[in-house]
Backbone as CSV, one residue per row, in Angstrom:
resi,resn,N_x,N_y,N_z,CA_x,CA_y,CA_z,C_x,C_y,C_z
1,MET,-19.006,5.519,-23.363,-18.533,4.313,-22.629,-18.606,4.682,-21.116
2,SER,-18.946,3.838,-20.210,-19.170,3.991,-18.847,-17.755,3.756,-18.064
3,SER,-17.461,4.577,-17.192,-16.361,4.290,-16.292,-16.750,3.481,-15.195
4,ILE,-15.912,2.404,-14.866,-16.238,1.463,-13.802,-15.152,1.470,-12.823
5,ARG,-15.364,1.463,-11.528,-14.458,1.268,-10.516,-14.365,-0.082,-10.116
6,LEU,-13.072,-0.657,-9.889,-12.850,-1.971,-9.361,-12.057,-1.773,-8.015
7,THR,-12.459,-2.460,-6.946,-11.666,-2.554,-5.726,-11.256,-3.915,-5.372
8,ARG,-10.035,-4.007,-4.888,-9.577,-5.309,-4.417,-8.920,-4.969,-2.964
9,LEU,-9.301,-5.890,-2.131,-8.872,-5.826,-0.736,-7.705,-6.682,-0.488
10,PHE,-6.699,-6.159,0.282,-5.499,-6.883,0.713,-5.256,-6.782,2.153
11,THR,-4.660,-7.725,2.803,-4.396,-7.728,4.158,-2.944,-8.008,4.387
12,PHE,-2.313,-7.398,5.396,-0.931,-7.727,5.757,-0.656,-7.354,7.174
13,GLU,0.346,-7.902,7.781,0.784,-7.670,9.206,2.122,-6.894,9.090
14,ALA,2.187,-5.899,9.842,3.470,-5.136,9.891,3.501,-4.397,11.191
15,ALA,4.809,-4.080,11.505,5.030,-3.220,12.815,5.718,-1.905,12.446
16,HIS,5.622,-1.026,13.280,6.331,0.285,13.029,6.545,0.948,14.316
17,ALA,7.358,1.977,14.371,7.453,2.802,15.535,7.572,4.281,14.893
18,LEU,7.084,5.311,15.666,7.067,6.607,15.192,8.056,7.454,15.998
19,GLN,9.141,7.777,15.374,10.295,8.593,15.984,9.734,9.970,16.380
20,ASN,10.147,10.316,17.629,9.927,11.580,18.223,8.401,11.880,18.596
21,TYR,7.542,10.836,18.372,6.117,10.872,18.758,6.016,10.946,20.296
22,LYS,5.102,11.697,20.773,4.956,11.784,22.223,4.135,10.730,22.901
23,GLY,3.328,9.947,22.087,2.602,8.845,22.750,3.076,7.509,22.671
24,GLY,2.208,6.522,22.927,2.700,5.141,22.785,3.209,4.590,21.495
25,CYS,2.833,5.254,20.472,3.208,4.781,19.106,4.678,5.044,18.814
26,ARG,5.417,5.693,19.747,6.790,5.862,19.574,7.561,4.448,19.833
27,ASN,6.860,3.500,20.493,7.344,2.231,20.705,7.041,1.289,19.557
28,ILE,7.843,0.212,19.355,7.524,-0.702,18.301,6.196,-1.359,18.600
29,HIS,5.345,-1.388,17.650,4.047,-2.111,17.869,3.534,-2.585,16.499
30,GLY,2.547,-3.469,16.446,2.113,-4.011,15.184,0.686,-3.786,14.856
31,HIS,0.304,-3.923,13.577,-1.103,-3.782,13.182,-1.422,-4.825,12.160
32,SER,-2.698,-5.169,12.115,-3.283,-6.010,11.077,-3.900,-5.048,10.114
33,TYR,-3.159,-4.752,9.065,-3.546,-3.765,8.088,-4.535,-4.312,7.017
34,LYS,-5.494,-3.460,6.632,-6.337,-3.807,5.396,-6.101,-2.702,4.381
35,LEU,-5.832,-3.046,3.138,-5.609,-2.049,2.141,-6.569,-2.258,1.042
36,GLU,-7.334,-1.208,0.728,-8.327,-1.271,-0.390,-7.729,-0.443,-1.442
37,VAL,-7.573,-1.080,-2.752,-7.104,-0.478,-3.869,-8.172,-0.369,-4.906
38,THR,-8.521,0.852,-5.312,-9.585,1.007,-6.250,-9.025,1.704,-7.501
39,ILE,-9.346,1.061,-8.714,-8.948,1.551,-10.013,-10.103,1.965,-10.692
40,ILE,-10.021,2.805,-11.734,-11.105,3.183,-12.563,-10.748,3.122,-14.141
41,GLY,-11.674,2.720,-14.860,-11.412,2.769,-16.334,-12.716,2.251,-17.016
42,THR,-12.570,2.105,-18.331,-13.652,1.592,-19.084,-13.440,0.111,-19.479
43,PRO,-14.417,-0.710,-19.475,-14.267,-2.097,-19.863,-13.808,-2.221,-21.301
44,ILE,-12.859,-3.180,-21.511,-12.395,-3.566,-22.889,-13.462,-4.027,-23.699
45,VAL,-13.590,-3.543,-24.873,-14.598,-4.075,-25.812,-13.904,-4.651,-27.067
46,SER,-13.725,-5.887,-26.947,-13.145,-6.686,-28.089,-13.323,-8.160,-27.836
47,GLU,-14.170,-8.701,-28.728,-14.533,-10.109,-28.627,-13.345,-11.052,-28.607
48,THR,-12.280,-10.559,-29.164,-11.040,-11.398,-29.356,-10.031,-11.233,-28.210
49,HIS,-10.233,-10.171,-27.447,-9.332,-9.855,-26.225,-9.683,-10.767,-25.233
50,PRO,-8.664,-11.362,-24.471,-9.054,-12.284,-23.343,-9.734,-11.525,-22.169
51,ASN,-9.585,-10.275,-22.012,-10.195,-9.506,-21.012,-11.472,-8.810,-21.492
52,ASP,-12.080,-9.176,-22.561,-13.303,-8.524,-23.032,-14.291,-8.333,-21.984
53,GLY,-14.816,-7.096,-21.805,-15.742,-6.856,-20.782,-15.183,-6.427,-19.373
54,MET,-13.849,-6.466,-19.348,-13.276,-6.161,-18.005,-12.508,-4.778,-18.166
55,VAL,-12.486,-4.081,-16.867,-11.620,-2.938,-16.889,-10.159,-3.413,-16.749
56,MET,-10.047,-4.470,-15.863,-8.713,-5.146,-15.632,-9.031,-6.355,-14.965
57,ASP,-8.203,-7.393,-15.270,-8.456,-8.761,-14.618,-8.039,-8.476,-13.203
58,PHE,-8.944,-8.889,-12.177,-8.571,-8.763,-10.766,-7.218,-9.588,-10.405
59,LYS,-7.042,-10.609,-11.215,-5.760,-11.405,-10.984,-4.595,-10.507,-11.272
60,GLU,-4.573,-9.716,-12.346,-3.494,-8.872,-12.675,-3.332,-7.708,-11.589
61,LEU,-4.390,-7.196,-11.244,-4.337,-6.167,-10.034,-3.684,-6.763,-8.824
62,LYS,-4.110,-8.015,-8.506,-3.698,-8.614,-7.291,-2.152,-8.848,-7.393
63,LYS,-1.651,-9.313,-8.496,-0.251,-9.525,-8.835,0.645,-8.290,-8.689
64,ILE,0.161,-7.171,-9.124,0.868,-5.876,-9.162,1.023,-5.460,-7.661
65,VAL,-0.232,-5.455,-6.935,-0.173,-4.979,-5.574,0.626,-5.828,-4.681
66,GLN,0.422,-7.204,-4.851,1.171,-8.159,-4.015,2.632,-7.956,-4.152
67,GLU,3.164,-7.894,-5.377,4.601,-7.722,-5.608,5.196,-6.469,-5.159
68,THR,4.553,-5.399,-5.429,4.991,-4.013,-5.199,4.821,-3.579,-3.846
69,ILE,3.671,-3.792,-3.056,3.358,-3.372,-1.856,3.450,-4.339,-0.745
70,ILE,2.612,-5.420,-0.968,2.436,-6.401,0.123,3.704,-7.142,0.553
71,GLU,4.257,-7.871,-0.397,5.421,-8.756,-0.145,6.567,-8.031,0.587
72,PRO,6.935,-6.801,0.166,8.061,-6.167,0.818,7.807,-5.765,2.277
73,ILE,6.624,-5.499,2.586,6.354,-5.097,3.985,5.592,-6.078,4.920
74,ASP,5.014,-7.099,4.295,4.260,-8.078,5.122,5.158,-8.606,6.203
75,HIS,4.841,-8.581,7.535,5.620,-9.215,8.620,6.950,-8.532,8.666
76,ALA,6.959,-7.199,8.297,8.180,-6.467,8.404,8.002,-5.337,9.645
77,LEU,9.110,-4.821,9.996,9.182,-3.684,10.876,9.538,-2.462,10.017
78,LEU,8.678,-1.523,10.104,8.935,-0.205,9.225,9.421,0.856,10.271
79,LEU,10.623,1.357,9.908,11.249,2.470,10.626,11.630,3.529,9.727
80,ARG,11.745,4.830,10.249,12.264,5.840,9.407,13.871,5.600,9.342
81,GLN,14.377,5.899,8.133,15.784,5.528,7.819,16.700,6.186,8.733
82,ASP,16.344,7.156,9.507,17.311,7.734,10.405,17.081,7.214,11.894
83,ALA,16.460,5.993,11.999,16.280,5.356,13.300,17.653,5.086,13.946
84,PRO,17.646,5.019,15.266,18.836,4.781,15.954,19.831,3.560,15.309
85,LEU,20.976,3.831,14.975,21.825,2.915,14.305,21.955,1.570,15.151
86,GLU,22.124,1.731,16.388,22.281,0.506,17.245,21.053,-0.329,17.213
87,LEU,19.842,0.286,17.059,18.608,-0.587,16.870,18.585,-1.282,15.542
88,VAL,18.883,-0.507,14.501,18.851,-1.023,13.132,19.904,-2.190,13.054
89,GLU,21.127,-2.012,13.536,22.148,-3.044,13.490,21.778,-4.325,14.262
90,ALA,21.158,-4.051,15.450,20.679,-5.272,16.220,19.640,-6.020,15.464
91,LEU,18.693,-5.405,14.914,17.574,-6.073,14.121,18.148,-6.858,12.979
92,ARG,19.073,-6.081,12.267,19.708,-6.746,11.126,20.507,-8.001,11.508
93,HIS,21.198,-7.914,12.643,22.029,-8.994,13.132,21.227,-10.144,13.413
94,LEU,20.000,-9.894,13.974,19.059,-10.989,14.330,18.197,-11.393,13.112
95,SER,18.549,-10.851,12.028,17.799,-11.309,10.629,16.400,-10.976,10.680
96,HIS,15.996,-9.855,11.369,14.520,-9.438,11.261,14.263,-8.708,10.023
97,LYS,13.047,-8.821,9.544,12.609,-8.204,8.266,12.474,-6.747,8.506
98,LEU,13.317,-5.891,8.105,13.324,-4.498,8.420,13.243,-3.646,7.100
99,VAL,12.309,-2.668,7.131,12.118,-1.743,5.927,12.356,-0.364,6.518
100,LEU,13.381,0.199,5.973,13.707,1.604,6.362,13.127,2.618,5.322
101,THR,12.400,3.540,5.797,11.618,4.425,4.919,12.155,5.848,4.992
102,PRO,12.031,6.652,3.877,12.477,8.028,4.037,11.479,8.966,4.629
103,PHE,10.483,8.441,5.164,9.389,9.115,5.849,8.983,8.434,7.087
104,GLN,8.318,9.224,7.952,7.666,8.662,9.237,6.678,7.568,8.728
105,PRO,6.813,6.307,9.256,5.858,5.306,8.656,4.449,5.363,9.247
106,THR,3.783,6.443,8.998,2.381,6.644,9.418,1.469,6.031,8.368
107,CYS,0.207,5.854,8.719,-0.747,5.404,7.727,-0.803,6.345,6.545
108,GLU,-0.801,7.659,6.847,-0.876,8.600,5.759,0.337,8.489,4.767
109,ASN,1.564,8.495,5.366,2.613,8.447,4.542,2.783,7.092,3.763
110,MET,2.310,6.122,4.391,2.359,4.726,3.672,1.473,4.867,2.475
111,LEU,0.345,5.485,2.511,-0.609,5.631,1.373,0.098,6.399,0.261
112,ILE,0.746,7.548,0.628,1.420,8.355,-0.386,2.477,7.447,-1.138
113,ASP,3.208,6.728,-0.314,4.247,5.798,-0.907,3.622,4.695,-1.740
114,PHE,2.488,4.189,-1.339,1.805,3.148,-2.118,1.325,3.789,-3.472
115,LYS,0.778,4.935,-3.397,0.215,5.603,-4.587,1.413,5.775,-5.648
116,GLN,2.515,6.263,-5.036,3.623,6.545,-6.017,4.178,5.208,-6.636
117,LYS,4.127,4.128,-5.970,4.625,2.907,-6.446,3.670,2.281,-7.425
118,LEU,2.339,2.353,-7.218,1.329,1.780,-8.066,1.012,2.500,-9.277
119,ARG,1.048,3.801,-9.215,0.429,4.570,-10.421,0.962,4.131,-11.702
120,HIS,2.336,3.963,-11.868,2.848,3.770,-13.063,2.849,2.296,-13.573
121,LEU,2.416,1.370,-12.730,2.416,-0.067,-13.028,1.081,-0.501,-13.606
122,LEU,0.123,0.368,-13.599,-1.254,-0.061,-14.175,-1.216,0.062,-15.655
123,PRO,-2.121,-0.680,-16.287,-2.271,-0.605,-17.788,-2.687,0.817,-18.108
124,PRO,-2.341,1.138,-19.385,-2.679,2.557,-19.807,-4.240,2.934,-19.724
125,GLN,-5.049,2.013,-19.918,-6.480,2.286,-19.876,-7.042,2.374,-18.460
126,VAL,-6.250,2.204,-17.434,-6.683,2.091,-16.067,-5.944,3.333,-15.338
127,ARG,-6.710,3.851,-14.416,-6.206,4.821,-13.384,-6.367,4.511,-12.019
128,LEU,-5.391,4.894,-11.202,-5.616,4.629,-9.748,-6.578,5.674,-9.205
129,HIS,-7.698,5.151,-8.656,-8.737,6.071,-8.236,-8.639,6.419,-6.689
130,SER,-8.446,5.438,-5.852,-8.302,5.653,-4.473,-7.641,4.443,-3.767
131,LEU,-7.133,4.764,-2.632,-6.501,3.856,-1.703,-7.076,4.024,-0.276
132,LYS,-7.337,3.013,0.435,-7.801,3.143,1.765,-7.066,2.198,2.662
133,LEU,-6.369,2.605,3.697,-5.547,1.824,4.446,-6.064,1.822,5.894
134,TRP,-6.576,0.622,6.325,-7.039,0.496,7.736,-5.977,-0.001,8.532
135,GLU,-5.625,0.886,9.618,-4.534,0.523,10.500,-5.128,-0.351,11.797
136,THR,-6.332,0.025,12.164,-6.949,-0.754,13.120,-8.418,-0.925,12.630
137,GLU,-9.231,-1.719,13.429,-10.497,-1.876,13.015,-11.479,-0.628,12.902
138,LYS,-11.039,0.386,13.602,-11.816,1.636,13.620,-11.082,2.845,13.011
139,SER,-9.828,2.721,12.463,-9.118,3.916,12.025,-8.440,3.565,10.646
140,PHE,-8.696,4.522,9.761,-8.094,4.385,8.424,-7.715,5.679,7.836
141,ALA,-6.971,5.652,6.778,-6.587,6.858,6.076,-6.911,6.624,4.626
142,GLU,-7.315,7.614,3.817,-7.719,7.472,2.433,-6.989,8.457,1.517
143,TRP,-6.663,7.992,0.337,-6.112,8.859,-0.777,-6.988,8.729,-1.918
144,TYR,-7.435,9.937,-2.543,-8.254,9.952,-3.668,-7.575,10.761,-4.756
145,ALA,-7.531,10.279,-5.937,-6.831,11.022,-7.095,-7.518,12.275,-7.251
146,SER,-8.920,12.320,-7.125,-9.707,13.518,-7.393,-9.349,14.641,-6.339
147,ASP,-8.834,14.319,-5.281,-8.489,15.321,-4.247,-7.134,15.853,-4.489
148,ASN,-6.345,15.368,-5.543,-4.949,15.636,-5.721,-4.694,16.113,-7.192
149,LEU,-5.781,16.687,-7.804,-5.566,17.263,-9.166,-4.790,18.512,-9.168
């Protein structure tokens, strides 16, 4: 049976600030992110199965990624959990959507977090193959399962 890769593209808006960074990214700023999620598996072969011929229904993949990754961070400000308390309290007081992370919210660390969240939510016949997160039109980070064996 042949392995097939499926990729679904997602977009979201988010802001972040990089603590202790020496450049402009130490300031709160936003990005229009693009996330490519690629899975790999073999198509289901069963005339009676509703997903006959599919590795996974794109609709199911979309639901998992939307609920697990996109909805929690879309239009949010991502800060490391040890961000200045006065900043965190002010943002919360003003009812801003704030996500505190146990890591520096870089493109690279976000991918590692996404991988950890998605891996165990996929059906047993499907594996996470790769993730690509575009932070700008010209800059992206990638995670590949094959690089991490």
